[in-house]
C-alpha positions in Angstrom: 5.2 35.4 22.1 2.5 33.8 24.3 -1.1 33.4 22.4 -4.6 33.5 24.0 -5.2 29.9 22.9 -2.1 28.9 24.9 -2.8 31.3 27.8 -6.2 29.8 28.6 -4.6 26.3 28.0 -2.0 26.9 30.8 -4.8 28.2 33.2 -7.0 25.1 33.0 -3.9 23.1 33.8 -3.3 25.1 36.9 -6.5 23.0 37.7 -5.1 19.5 37.4 -5.0 17.3 40.6 -2.4 15.3 39.5 0.5 16.2 37.4 1.1 14.6 34.2 3.4 11.0 33.5 7.2 11.6 33.8 8.4 9.1 31.5 8.5 8.5 27.8 6.9 5.5 28.1 4.3 6.2 30.5 3.2 9.3 28.4 3.3 7.3 25.4 1.0 4.3 27.0 -1.7 6.8 28.4 -2.0 8.2 24.4 -2.2 5.0 23.4 -4.9 3.7 26.0 -6.6 7.1 25.0 -6.4 6.5 21.1 -7.0 2.9 21.5 -4.3 1.9 19.6 -0.5 2.6 18.6 -1.0 3.3 14.8 -3.1 6.5 15.7 -0.6 7.9 18.2 1.8 7.1 15.5 0.5 9.4 13.0 -0.3 11.9 15.7 3.3 12.3 16.9 4.5 11.9 13.2 6.2 8.4 14.1 6.5 5.2 12.8 4.1 2.9 14.5 7.2 0.5 15.8 8.7 3.5 17.1 5.5 3.6 19.5 5.5 0.0 20.1 9.0 0.3 21.2 8.4 3.2 23.8 5.7 1.3 25.0 7.7 -1.5 26.2 10.2 0.6 27.4 12.9 -0.4 24.9 13.5 3.2 23.9 13.8 5.3 27.0 15.2 8.9 25.9 13.1 10.5 23.1 14.4 13.4 20.8 13.8 17.1 21.8 10.8 17.5 19.1 9.3 14.3 19.7 9.3 14.7 23.7 8.0 18.6 23.1 5.0 16.6 21.2 4.3 14.0 23.4 4.1 16.3 26.5 1.9 18.9 24.0 -0.6 15.9 23.2 -0.9 14.5 26.5 -1.5 17.4 28.3 -3.9 18.2 25.7 -6.3 15.0 26.9 -4.9 14.7 30.6 -8.0 14.9 33.3 -10.6 15.8 30.9 -13.1 15.8 33.8 -11.1 18.5 35.7 -10.4 20.7 32.7 -14.5 20.5 31.5 -14.9 21.4 35.7 -12.8 24.1 35.8 -13.8 25.5 32.6 -17.6 25.4 34.1 -16.5 27.3 37.2 -14.6 30.0 35.4 -17.5 30.1 33.1 -20.4 30.1 35.5 -19.0 31.5 39.2 -15.3 32.4 38.7 -14.8 34.5 35.9 -11.2 34.2 34.7 -8.4 37.1 36.1 -6.2 38.3 32.6 -2.8 39.8 33.2 -1.4 41.2 29.9 1.3 43.9 29.0 0.1 45.0 25.5 -0.5 48.1 23.5 -4.1 49.6 24.0 -5.8 52.2 21.5 -9.6 53.0 20.8 -11.7 54.8 18.8 -13.4 57.2 20.5 -15.1 60.8 19.9 -13.2 63.2 18.5 -11.7 65.8 20.5 -9.8 62.8 22.9 -6.5 61.2 22.7 -6.9 57.8 21.4 -3.0 56.8 20.6 -2.5 53.9 21.4 0.0 53.4 24.7 1.7 50.3 26.2 -0.1 49.4 29.3 0.0 47.0 31.7 -3.4 45.0 33.0 -4.5 42.8 35.9 -8.1 42.3 35.6 -11.4 40.1 36.5 -13.2 39.4 33.9 -16.7 38.1 34.5 -17.7 34.6 34.0 -19.6 35.7 30.8 -16.1 36.5 29.3 -14.9 33.8 30.4 -17.2 31.5 28.7 -17.4 33.4 25.4 -13.4 32.3 25.2 -13.7 28.7 26.2 -16.8 28.6 23.5 -14.7 30.1 21.1 -11.6 28.0 21.6 -13.5 24.7 21.8 -15.0 26.1 18.3 -11.7 26.3 16.6 -11.6 30.0 17.0 -8.7 31.9 15.6 -6.3 33.5 17.4 -7.2 36.9 16.5 -10.7 36.5 17.3 -9.9 35.1 20.8 -7.7 38.1 21.2 -11.0 40.3 19.9 -13.1 38.4 22.7 -10.0 39.5 25.3 -9.8 42.8 24.1 -13.9 43.2 24.2 -13.5 42.4 28.0 -10.8 44.4 28.7 -12.3 47.3 27.5 -15.8 46.9 28.9 -14.1 46.3 32.4 -11.0 48.5 32.2 -11.6 51.6 29.9 -15.3 51.7 30.4 -15.8 50.6 34.1 -18.5 48.0 33.1 -21.0 50.5 31.2 -20.1 53.9 33.8 -18.3 55.6 31.4 -16.5 56.1 27.8 -19.5 55.2 26.2 -19.1 53.8 22.5 -15.5 53.5 23.3 -14.2 50.4 21.0 -10.7 48.8 22.3 -7.8 47.9 20.0 -5.5 45.1 21.9 -1.8 45.3 19.9 2.2 44.1 20.3 1.3 41.7 23.1 4.3 41.4 25.2 2.7 39.2 27.9 -0.5 37.4 28.8 -1.5 35.2 31.6 -4.7 33.8 32.4 -5.4 32.6 35.9 -8.8 31.1 37.2 
């Protein structure tokens, strides 16, 4: 299952101008340079300091699968920080963010209306202030549920309430997430 946090990270990675280093040695050298030492990298990757040094010198070329995944994830987190910041700033101020999701949407509404949750596939552009809220919450360490609540509020406002033109007071529930993708 894809999380909102992973979806936001993937959307920002789409703005990268260069791909991350390909080899394990190059990735390890990048992390050592970022952390200014092998000890911190070893602790972060849960390997020995000597193992990190051997990757840096290209004495080991092929990491185990779990280490390769951790290595790639950590490099992507730190790759091109200025490009990442600029993409977030653009989405938060002018561009907004596009969300494509397939999930169960239910809502609380006035008596006499149908509020049964239904599976829907929505692709909507959320305005910049929702992108800003999502990125700010993610940077502040918000939980997955808090990020989903912000996304649900944005989808509710733009799709169900039509930007304030109808269904006033409708509260949207965003559950059973099957697919989620963001684009800047």
